[in-house]
C-alpha positions in Angstrom: 1.1 -88.2 -13.2 -1.7 -85.7 -12.6 -2.4 -82.2 -13.9 -4.2 -79.5 -12.1 -5.9 -76.8 -14.2 -6.2 -73.7 -12.1 -8.8 -71.1 -13.3 -8.9 -67.9 -11.3 -12.3 -66.2 -11.7 -13.3 -62.6 -11.0 -16.5 -61.3 -12.6 -16.0 -63.6 -15.7 -19.6 -64.9 -15.6 -19.9 -64.4 -19.3 -16.8 -66.5 -20.2 -16.1 -68.9 -17.3 -18.2 -71.7 -18.7 -16.2 -71.7 -22.0 -12.9 -71.9 -20.0 -14.2 -74.8 -17.8 -15.7 -76.7 -20.7 -12.4 -76.5 -22.6 -10.6 -78.1 -19.6 -13.3 -80.7 -18.9 -13.5 -81.9 -22.5 -9.8 -83.0 -22.9 -9.7 -85.8 -25.5 -7.6 -88.9 -26.1 -5.5 -88.7 -23.0 -4.6 -91.1 -20.2 -3.4 -88.2 -18.0 -5.4 -87.8 -14.9 -6.5 -84.2 -14.2 -8.5 -82.0 -11.9 -10.0 -78.6 -12.5 -9.8 -76.0 -9.8 -11.8 -72.8 -10.0 -11.0 -70.0 -7.6 -13.7 -67.4 -7.2 -11.7 -64.3 -6.2 -14.6 -62.4 -4.6 -16.7 -62.1 -7.7 -19.9 -60.0 -7.6 -21.6 -61.5 -10.6 -23.6 -64.7 -11.2 -20.6 -67.1 -11.2 -22.1 -69.3 -8.4 -25.1 -70.1 -10.5 -22.9 -71.0 -13.5 -20.6 -73.2 -11.4 -23.5 -75.1 -9.8 -24.0 -77.1 -13.0 -20.4 -78.5 -12.7 -20.8 -79.9 -9.2 -18.7 -83.0 -8.7 -16.8 -82.3 -12.0 -14.6 -79.5 -10.7 -13.2 -78.2 -7.3 -14.7 -74.8 -6.5 -13.3 -72.5 -3.9 -14.5 -69.0 -2.9 -12.3 -66.4 -1.2 -12.2 -62.7 -0.6 -10.9 -60.6 -3.5 -7.1 -60.5 -3.5 -6.2 -60.2 -7.2 -5.0 -62.6 -9.8 -1.7 -63.5 -8.0 -3.5 -64.4 -4.8 -6.1 -66.5 -6.6 -3.4 -68.4 -8.5 -1.4 -69.0 -5.3 -4.6 -70.2 -3.6 -5.2 -72.6 -6.4 -1.6 -74.0 -6.3 -2.0 -74.6 -2.6 -5.1 -76.7 -3.2 -3.7 -78.5 -6.2 -3.1 -82.3 -6.0 -1.4 -82.5 -9.4 2.3 -82.8 -10.2 1.8 -80.3 -13.0 0.1 -76.9 -12.9 -1.6 -75.3 -15.9 -3.1 -71.9 -15.5 -6.1 -70.8 -17.5 -7.5 -67.3 -17.2 -11.3 -67.2 -16.8 -11.8 -65.2 -20.0 -9.6 -67.5 -22.1 -9.8 -71.2 -23.0 -7.6 -74.1 -24.1 -7.5 -76.7 -26.9 -9.3 -79.9 -26.0 -6.2 -81.7 -27.3 -3.8 -80.0 -25.0 -3.2 -82.9 -22.6 -2.9 -85.5 -25.4 -0.4 -83.3 -27.2 1.9 -83.0 -24.2 1.3 -86.4 -22.7 4.6 -87.8 -23.8 6.5 -84.9 -22.1 4.6 -85.3 -18.9 5.4 -89.0 -18.9 9.1 -88.1 -19.4 8.8 -85.8 -16.3 10.0 -82.5 -17.9 10.1 -79.6 -15.5 8.4 -77.3 -18.0 6.4 -77.8 -21.2 5.7 -74.9 -23.5 3.2 -74.4 -26.3 2.1 -71.4 -28.4 -1.1 -69.4 -28.0 -3.6 -68.2 -30.6 -4.8 -64.6 -30.2 -8.6 -64.4 -30.8 -11.5 -62.1 -30.2 -14.4 -63.0 -27.9 -16.1 -64.8 -30.8 -13.1 -67.0 -31.4 -12.0 -65.2 -34.6 -8.2 -65.2 -34.9 -6.8 -61.7 -34.7 -3.1 -62.4 -35.5 -1.2 -65.0 -37.4 -0.2 -68.0 -35.4 3.3 -67.7 -34.0 4.6 -71.3 -33.6 7.7 -72.4 -31.6 10.4 -74.5 -33.2 10.2 -77.8 -31.2 13.1 -78.4 -28.9 14.0 -80.3 -25.8 16.6 -78.5 -23.8 17.5 -76.8 -20.5 15.7 -73.9 -19.0 18.6 -71.6 -19.6 19.0 -72.5 -23.2 15.2 -72.3 -23.7 15.3 -68.7 -22.5 18.1 -67.9 -24.8 16.2 -69.4 -27.7 12.9 -67.7 -27.0 13.6 -64.3 -25.3 13.9 -62.3 -28.6 11.3 -64.1 -30.7 8.3 -64.9 -28.4 6.5 -61.7 -27.3 4.3 -63.8 -24.9 7.2 -65.6 -23.3 6.3 -64.4 -19.8 2.6 -65.6 -19.9 2.2 -68.3 -17.3 -0.6 -69.9 -19.3 1.9 -70.8 -22.0 3.3 -73.6 -19.9 2.6 -76.8 -18.0 4.8 -76.3 -14.9 5.9 -78.9 -12.4 4.3 -77.9 -9.1 7.7 -77.9 -7.3 9.0 -75.3 -9.9 6.1 -72.8 -9.5 7.2 -69.5 -8.0 4.7 -67.8 -5.7 3.1 -64.9 -7.5 3.5 -61.4 -5.9 0.3 -60.7 -4.1 -1.1 -57.2 -4.6 1.1 -56.4 -7.6 0.4 -56.2 -11.3 2.5 -57.9 -14.0 2.8 -61.0 -12.0 3.9 -63.1 -15.0 6.8 -60.8 -15.8 7.9 -61.2 -12.1 7.9 -65.0 -12.1 7.8 -66.8 -15.5 11.3 -65.9 -16.6 12.7 -67.1 -13.3 10.7 -70.4 -13.6 12.1 -70.9 -17.0 15.7 -70.2 -16.0 15.4 -72.5 -12.9 14.0 -75.4 -14.8 16.5 -78.2 -15.7 14.5 -79.7 -18.5 12.1 -77.9 -20.9 10.1 -79.3 -23.8 9.2 -76.7 -26.4 6.4 -77.9 -28.7 5.1 -76.7 -32.0 1.5 -76.9 -30.9 -1.0 -74.0 -30.4 -2.9 -74.9 -27.3 -4.1 -71.7 -25.6 -6.7 -69.3 -26.9 -5.9 -65.8 -25.6 -8.9 -63.6 -25.8 -7.7 -60.1 -26.5 -10.0 -57.3 -25.6 -7.5 -54.4 -25.2 -4.2 -53.9 -26.9 -2.5 -52.6 -23.8 -3.2 -52.9 -20.1 -1.4 -49.6 -19.6 -4.0 -47.7 -21.4 -7.0 -46.2 -19.7 -8.1 -43.1 -17.7 -7.3 -44.3 -14.2 -4.0 -42.5 -13.6 -3.7 -43.9 -10.0 -4.0 -47.5 -11.3 -1.6 -46.8 -14.1 1.0 -45.4 -11.6 0.6 -48.6 -9.6 1.2 -50.7 -12.7 4.4 -48.9 -13.6 5.7 -49.0 -10.1 5.2 -52.7 -10.0 6.8 -53.2 -13.4 9.9 -51.3 -12.1 10.0 -53.4 -9.0 9.8 -56.6 -11.0 12.6 -55.4 -13.4 14.9 -54.7 -10.4 14.2 -58.1 -8.9 14.7 -59.9 -12.2 18.0 -58.3 -12.8 19.2 -58.7 -9.2 18.0 -62.3 -8.9 19.6 -63.5 -12.2 22.8 -61.7 -11.4 23.1 -64.1 -8.5 22.1 -67.2 -10.4 24.6 -69.8 -11.7 23.9 -69.0 -15.4 26.3 -67.9 -18.1 27.3 -64.3 -18.7 25.6 -64.3 -22.0 22.3 -65.5 -20.5 22.5 -62.7 -17.9 23.1 -60.3 -20.8 20.0 -61.7 -22.6 17.9 -61.3 -19.4 18.9 -57.7 -19.4 18.0 -57.2 -23.0 14.7 -59.0 -22.5 13.8 -57.0 -19.4 14.8 -53.7 -21.0 12.7 -54.4 -24.0 9.7 -55.2 -21.8 10.1 -51.9 -20.0 10.5 -49.8 -23.2 7.5 -51.2 -25.0 5.0 -49.6 -22.6 6.5 -46.0 -22.8 4.3 -45.1 -25.7 1.1 -46.0 -23.8 1.9 -43.5 -21.0 1.0 -39.8 -20.8 1.5 -36.8 -18.6 3.0 -37.2 -15.1 3.1 -41.0 -15.3 5.2 -40.9 -18.4 7.5 -38.3 -16.9 7.8 -40.4 -13.7 8.5 -43.6 -15.7 11.1 -42.1 -17.9 12.8 -40.6 -14.9 12.9 -44.0 -13.2 14.4 -45.6 -16.4 17.1 -43.0 -16.5 18.0 -43.8 -12.9 18.6 -47.4 -13.9 20.7 -46.4 -17.0 18.9 -49.0 -19.0 21.0 -48.5 -22.1 23.7 -50.6 -20.4 21.6 -53.7 -20.8 21.4 -53.5 -24.6 24.4 -55.4 -26.0 25.8 -54.5 -29.5 25.7 -57.7 -31.5 24.5 -56.2 -34.8 23.8 -52.9 -36.4 20.2 -52.8 -35.3 21.2 -53.2 -31.7 23.8 -50.5 -32.1 21.2 -48.1 -33.3 18.9 -49.0 -30.5 21.6 -48.6 -27.9 22.4 -45.1 -29.2 18.7 -44.1 -29.2 18.1 -45.4 -25.6 21.3 -43.8 -24.3 20.3 -40.4 -25.7 16.7 -40.6 -24.4 17.1 -42.5 -21.1 20.6 -41.7 -19.7 
């Protein structure tokens, strides 16, 4: 088995070396691997940095097309049976491959670990959230994780069999929300580990915040489109009724969490769109807390 690390790079000259080094320096593993860096039209000094890794990585340059396009490009070039995505401003544990080697050798469709949220100096910002280890189906894994793992959708949380990778939507934001839940649900075998393997460098508490109203409108339009696709796609999948309900709960929670970050016309537009979708119907009453939440959402968004 071979693993392909795919590192999209756009103006990450100050951090790309750290990401590459973490992948190059995998320890105590017999797994063969390659490192693919996709320069997505960077305008910084990344070429100079990459030059020192000649013959140690595969380096591709393309016109800027966004994160989805860079990832898709990397997948096309990948020779590995497994894909691991690493963002250019993040990095991974040097024990990642040795920790998941047994699951790769058992040919699991999907292998999941936990992240550590750090600042740019490596200081841990939040307490580690560690999975309970489990080997199961994709559907059951989703049902185990959807309400407890806030970073469930992040593609870099997984080693994915290449034939299970879903093409990321080019030109759209929130590409992980659009794809990762479907990858999980379509996987027949999933290994959930209790290891923390990915260092997620957090520089902003929300990608929705900022002064660019036009970009924010594009983000929420994309989020709404992904929500619709996720609901429609899973409704047509051969999964249990309860799983479909859980997808609705998960997707609705993802939509609601960004409301507080919006202001003005964008907030009004977003709330109007949520009302059109009557999102309270996706909250199922299984306890008192969910009853209260359903009543609140019904009053505000219906």
